[in-house]
N, C-alpha and C positions, 0 to 999 in steps of 0.2 A: 819793261814799261808797264805791262799789265800787272806784274807782281807788285810794282811800286804803288800803283793805284789801289790795289787791294789792301795794302798795308795802311795807306792813308784813310781808306774807307772804314776799316776796323777801328782805327784810332779815334775817328770821329764819333763812331757809335759809343765807344767807352766813355767819351766826354759828354755826349748828349744825354744819356740815360740819367746819370746823377744830377745833371742840371735840371732836367724835367722834374725829378723827385723833389728837389729843393724848392722849385717854383710851386709844385703841388702842395707841399707842406706849408709854404707861406700863404697860399690861398686859403688853406683850411685853418690857419691860426686863429682868426677871429671867431670861427665857429666853436673851436675847442675852448676858447676863453669864455664865450657866452654860456656854453654848456657847463663849464666849471662853476660859473657864478650862479647858474640856475639850481645847482644842488649844493647843499652845505651840511656840514656835520655840526650838530649843536648838542649842548649838555642841557638836560632838563631835570628839575627836581620833582620827585614823585613821592607822595605821601603814602606810606604803608599803614593801613589801619591797625588798631590794637588787636593783638592775637586772640584767638578764640579759647574758650574753656570747654572741655568735653567731659562727659561722664565715661565710665569704663567701656560702654558700648558705642562710643563715638557720637552720642547724642549731644547736640550743641546746648550748653548751659548758658553761655554768654558769647555774643558775637557783635560785630560792628556793622551798622547799616548806614549807607550814605543818605544824608538828609540835607535838605535845602537850607541855606543860610543867606539872609539878605542884609546888606550893609547900607546905612543911610548917612547923609551928610551931617545931621544933627538929631537931637532927641525929639524935636517937634515933628520932623518928618517921620521919624520912626513911630511915634505915637499915632500919627494919622494913618500910617500904613497898618499898624496893629489893629486899629478900629476896623479898617477895610477887611482884614483877614478874619476877624471875629464875626463880622456881618456875613461873610461868605463861607463860614463853617470850616475854616482852616485852623487846625489846632497848633498852638505854639507851645513847645515844651520848655523854652528858655528865652528870656529877654534881657539883654544887657543895655548899656547906654545908647549904643548906635547899631545894635544887631538884633535880628529876630531869627530864632532857630525853630524850624518847623518840624512837626511830627512826620510829615509825608512829603513826597516830591511836589514840585510846583510846575505847572505848565507855563509856556511862553505867554499865552493869552492872559493867564491870571496875573503875571508880573506886569504885562502891558496895561491891563485894567487898573492895577494898583498904582502904577506911575501916573495915570490920568487922574485917579482919585486924589492922591496926595500931592500932585504936581511936584514930583521930586525925581531925582536921579537915584537909581538903585543899582548896586553892585551885587551880583549873585556869586556866592562862594560856597559851594557845597562842602559839608564836613561829615565825618563819621560819628554816629551816635551809638552808644552802647545799648544793646537790647538783651533782655533776659526772658527767653521763651517760657520758663516755668515760674516766673514771678515769685510770689511770697513763699512758695514751697521750699526754696533753697536759698533765699536771699540772706538770712542771718549767717550762712556759711560763706557764700560768694561775696557778700557785701555789694559794692557797686563802684563804677569808675565814672569820672566826669572829664571835662576838658583838660583838667590838670593831672589826669592819671587816676590810679587806684586810690580810692578814698576810704574804703572799709573792707573788712573781711579778707578773703583770699585775693581779691583784686588788689588790695593794698600790700599784702604780704609778698605777692609775686609780681609786683609792679614792674620791676626791672626786666623780668622775662616777658611780660605781656605788653609792655608799653609800645605805643606807636612810634614810628621813626620816619625819617626822610632820607631817600637815597638819590644819587645822581645817575642818570642813564644817558647813553649816547644814541642819538637818532639822526637819520639822514632825511633832510627835507628837500622838496623841489622848490621852484621859483615861487609857487603859490603857498609855500610854507606847510605843505602837506607832508606828513610822515610817509616816507617810502619804506623804510625798514629800520630796525633798531635792535639792540640787545635787550629783549624783554625777559630773558630767562631768570635773572635774579629777581625781578619784580614778581613774576609768577610764582617762583619758589617761596618768596617771602609772604606773599598773600595767602598761599595755601598751607603755610606752616601750621602744624597742629596746635602749637602753643602749649597749653597746660591740660594734661589728661589726668582726671581724678579717679580714685578708686570707687567713688560714689556710683551707685546704680539708681538712676532717676526714678525707675519704677518702684523700687523699695523706698526711696525717699518720699515719694508720693503716698505710698501705703502707710508709712510711719507717721507722716505729717497729719493725714486725715484721722488716723486712729488716736493720735495724741490730742487732737482737738476734741474728739468725742470723749476721751477720758477726762480732760479738763472741764468740759461742759458737765459731764455726769457728776464730777466731784465739786462743782461750783468753785473751781479753783482760780487762782490768779494767773497761772501760766504753767509751763513745764517744758521738759526737754527729753530727748531719747536718742540712743545711739545703737546701731547694729554693726557688729564687727565680725570679721572672719576670725574664728578662734585659732586657726592654724598659722596664718601669716600676718595677722594684724591689720588687714585692709579694712578701712572704714567704709562700709557699704551704704550707710545712711546716717545722717546726723541732722536732727530736726530740733527746732526751737519755736516756742510760741509764747507770747505774741510775735508776729512777724511784720513785714512791711512790703509794699509793692515797689521794687527797685526801678520800675519803668515810669513811675510817677515823678515828675520834675520837682514836686513838693515833698518828696520822700524824706522821712526822718528815720535813720537807722536805729534799730533796737539791739540790745545785747544778745549775743549768741549764748543762751543760758547753759548749753551743754559744755561750753569751753570757758566762758567768762565768769560764770557764777560759781563761786566757791561756797561750799556748805559743809556742815558737820554731818558725816555720812551715817552716824549712829550704828545700828545693828548690822549694817553691811560689812562692818569691820570685824565682827565676831568670828567669822571663819578664818580670817587672817591671824587673829589672836590664838585660836585653838591650834592652828598650824604651827605657829611660833612656839607654843608651849610643848607640842609634841616633838618638834625638831630640837628643842633645848632640854628634852628629857624632864620637863616639869611634871608632865603627865604621860600616861601610856594610853593606847586605844582601849585597854581594859579598865582604866580608872573609873571610879564612881565618885560623884561629887554630891555631897549632902547640901541641898538648898533649903532645907527646913529652917524655919517655919514660913519661908516666903519673904523674908527680909534679912538684912544684915546691917550692922553698924560699923562704918569704916571712918576712922579719923574723926569720930564724933558725929558723922552724918549717917542718917538712916536711909538705906536704899531698899526699895521693894521691887518685886516683879511687876511688869505692866498689868494693869487691871487687877492687882491684888492677888494674883495666882500663887499657888504653892506647888512646885513640880516634884518636891521630895528628893529622893536620891536618883540622880540621872547620870548618863554617860556623856562623854565629850560630844558625841554625835547629837544627842538630845539637847545639849546646851545650844547647839547651832539650830537644830530644827524647830525647837520650841522657843528660841531666842531668850534664853535665861540670863537676866542681868546678874543674879546672885551667883550662878555657876561661873560666868566669865570673871566676875570680880574675885572669886575665891582662887581661880587659876592664876590670873594675871598678877595679883599681889605677891605671888611666890617667885615671880621672875625678876631678875635684876633689871634696873631701869635702862641700862645700856642695851641689853638684849631686846627689850620691848621696842625701843626706838630703832635699833638695827633691823629688827624683823620687818617693821613697817616700811623702812627705806628699801629693803630688799624687794618688797612687793611694789615699790614705786610710789608710795604715799609720800608726798612732800618733794618728789623729784620732778624735774622738768620733763616736758614732752617734746620730742623732736618733730614737730609738724609745721614749723615755720609760721606760727601764728603771732602776729605783732601784738605786743601788750599782754602776752600770756603770763599768768601768774601761776607759779609752781605749787601753790598751796603752802601749808606749814604744819609743823608739829610743835607742841608745847616745848619751850626751851627754858628749862630750869636746871640749876646745878643739882638739886635734890627733888626727886618725885616722892611725894607722900603716898600712902596707900590709896587715898581717895583719888589722887591724880592718876595712879596706875589703873584703878578701876574704870575711871572715866575714859581713859585712852583705850582700854580693853573693849569697851562697847561703843567706841566711835565718836567720843567728844574730845575736846581740847586739840582738835586738828581741823584743817579745812582742805577740801579736795574738790575735784569736779568729776563729771561722768566719765570722761576719757581715762582719767587715772583709775577709777573704779573698774572700768572695762579691762585695763591693762593688768590690774591686780588679779581679777578673776580668771584671766587667761592662764594663770599658774595652775589652777585646778582643772582646766580643760586640756592642758598640755603635759601631763605627767610631771609637773614641777617646774616647767620652763615658762618664763615670762616672755610674752611677745610684745614688741613695741608697736603701738598703733601708727598707721601711716595713711596719708591722704593722697599721695602722688602715685599714680598707677605705674607699676614696673619697678618701683624703688625696692631697695634691699630689705629682706626680712631679718630683723634683729632679735635674737633670742638670748635669754640669760637664765642660768640655772638658779633657782631660789630655794626649793625644798626637794626632798626625795619624792620619787614617783609613788611610793607607798603612802606617804603622808598626804600627797595631793589627791590620790584616789580615795583615801579615807574621808577627806573633807568633801569630795564630790558626792560620795554616798550620803553624807549628812545633808548636803544641799538637796539631794533627791528626796530624803525623808521630810524635808520642809514642805514638800508638796503632798506626800502620801500620808504624813502623820504630824504635821506641824502648823506653821502660821499661814500657809498658803494652800489650804485644803481645797479651795474653790478652783484650783488648777488641776485637781486630781483626775478629772475626766477629760482633760485635754487630749486630742488625738496624737499629739507629740509628747513624748516623755521629757519633761522639763526638770532641770535641777535649778534651785534658786534660793535667794535670801531676801526677806522683807527688811525694810528699814524705815522706822518712823522716828523723827527727831523734832524736838521743839526748835522753833526758828530763832536764831540769834541775829539781831539787827544792831549794827554798830551805832553806838550812842544811846541805845535803848536797852540792850541786853536781851534776855529771853523774853519774848512777848507772849503773854497768855492768849491761848486760842489760835496761835499761828504755828503751823507745822510744815514739815517737808516729808512727803511720803514717797519712798523709793522701792524699786525692786530690781535686783540683779539676777540675770538668768543665764544658764548654759544649756544648750540643747543641740541635737538629741542626746539624751543622757548616756546611751550606750556607746556613742562615738561622737563626741562634741565637735560641732562644726561652727556654731554661731554663739556669740555673746550679745545679749540685748539688755541694756540698762535703761530704765525710765525713772524720771523724777517729777513729781507733781508738787507745785509750789502753792502753799496756802490753800489746801482743800477745806471744805466745810468742816468747821470744828466739831460738828455733831457726827461726822463720818470721815475720819482722817487716817485710820489705820491702813498701812500699806497693803495688807492682804486683800482688802476690799477695794482700795482706790487705785493702786499702781499695778498689782499683779495681773489683773484681768487684761491689761494692755498686751502683755506678752502672750497670753492664751489666745487672744483674738488674731494675732498676726503670725504666730509660730508656724502654722501649717503652710501659709503662703511663702514664708521665708525659706522653709525647707524645699518647697517646690522650685523656688528660684535656684537654690543650690544644686538641684539635680537636673536642671535643664540642659 
């Protein structure tokens, strides 16, 4: 009997425990439902600002800053609010039909006071505005971006890389719609993405920009441009252009980047290329002597003289470069076949495109004729009947700095170095020696006492204006340099547009620019 009672007792316990658990779960059901409703998973759209642009040392050249935007019901309310903002010293960088975009953040009190003033409803919607810390120093290169994306310069060329975007993220909210947690990793990664890193060094950019302005002012010129490039790997360390503009001004008007967009006839800067081509094609040797007497020559019925009416007599190929002899170059180049003349210039990159992803870039041109007369050959030999820009000249001169190898200029940090064999090391070094003699015994004697040994070439050309032709009294004065001479590290090219017609020769107008900055650039390279 006792055993039977024990069995029934144990059976009862087995039945009671599950029953109690079920009753307990039922009593907790409402609490679980309420807790589930108090927390919800939601998708939210997040605006990622436009990516930054950096220089080679990670200094920010362009960034996006959150700025206040106010939206109004109609134009009348917006105008009233705009008046209030102006009276209270709040700067507006942009005004549309129903929106005001402010330069700085706005306090809650300011917005409440504005509402009372204009008796209107206001919707606050902050947006990112592009900001350029270095302003006009680098603006012709960077360009600028607006609400619609990149509008000029590198901002436009690399718009797809830099453009802002919108992503969806998952967040957990409580009953008060407060975020409890969420997957912010993608957002944080996107926000801190480096974006675009350039080869530019903003310190050198600042140096070249200020020195260019001084040179333009001294020459009473219209404008100018300059480039500093690493002679070994083609990295563009600085690229400046003047006039410039303030990219942070809402009324900004972009100006041309003269170093890239302005094509000009390079004149005597081409003479070293011509001599190199003549040596490579066995038209002359390093020991050749060229008779330039009596200081003029008649070619195809045209009389050509040396600049300033000089007569250099019998000179070597080196002296043709260092003294910039028109007659010497003419006598050499007319002996070359026209196909070899054009082929030589193309090998140096004259008339060829540049792979720097610059929208609207013009590759320049060479004369295109079935037959070149002697006068055409002579003109090409000393830098006319072609159009090029500073970057292409820098690329061409890299051949003399690299034992005959041409290096492709590049603007994106870390991108591949591209080399092309153009002439022999022997010819390249011979021309480099001639470029050094330009300083020690040629057209740029005022650089002779420079603390850095510079090799270079002066170039002074009459300015050709489309629709007008060659305009009397208007010139372009340029100087192409390689330094230090014994172990080339840098190429610096400068061009001064329309200097004073009473003082326009490149030796006195453009060459001092390089002398004034070479020591500081060398210091940069050895830091």
